[in-house]
N, C-alpha and C positions, 0 to 999 in steps of 0.2 A: 337375457334377463333385463336389458334395458327396454325391451319392448312389453314386457310385463309391468315394469314399472311405469312406463308412459302411458299405458291403457288402463291403467286403474282410473275407476268412476271420478273420484274427487280430482285427480289431476287433469283428466281429459275436459271435464267440464269447467275447469278454470280458464284453461287457455288453448287458444286454437295451435300454438306452437307443438304442443303434446302430439297432437294428431299427426303432424309433420316429422316427429322425431320417432314416434312409434312406427309410421311407415319406412322411414330410413332403416329402422333397426331390422325389420322383418325383411326388407330389400336386401341388406347386407347377408341376411342369413340365407336367403334363398341363392344369392350370388356364390356365397360360400360353399353351399350343398352342391350346386351345379358344377362349379368348377372342381371340386373334390371327386364328384361321381364320375367325371371324364376320365380321371386316372383309375378309378377302383373297378369300373365296368368295363370291361375289353368286347364292347360291340361298335361296330361303325355307325349304326344309325343313333345309337344312344350319345355318342361322342357327338355327332350331328347336332342335335337335340339339346343336350346340355350346352354346347357352343352357342346356339341360339338363346336359350334362357340366360345364358352369362351375358351376352351382348346386350339383351333386351333390359336386363337388371342394372348394366353400367349406364344405358341411355336413361332409364328411368330415374337413377341415382343423380345425374346430372340436373333433370327437370325437376326433381323434388327440393335440391337446394337452391336452384332458381326462382322456384316459387315461394319458397321460405323466404328468400333473400328480398323478394318483390313485397310480400306482405310486410316484413320488418321494415322496409323503406317506407311504404305508405304509412305506417303506424308512427313512424319517427317524422316524417315529412308534414303529415296531415293528421296530428294527434286528436282533434276535436271532430273530425269527420269519418273517423272509422267508427264503425259499430261494434 
């Protein structure tokens, strides 16, 4: 639901933060799906693939939060120099 809200045209066009929040929501959805499918599907290869997807999305989550924090820091520190 939050990805749908953040990806609305009027919300996305007003702030760059909406794109980060939408990416975080989609990333969380992929993480939950990969983690849940590991227990639903009893296949060794799929378990390894879903573990890789879960690990990748966990790393991406941290990078998205870091990039959002840097953008906010720049906006607060140098408000007149931000486009």
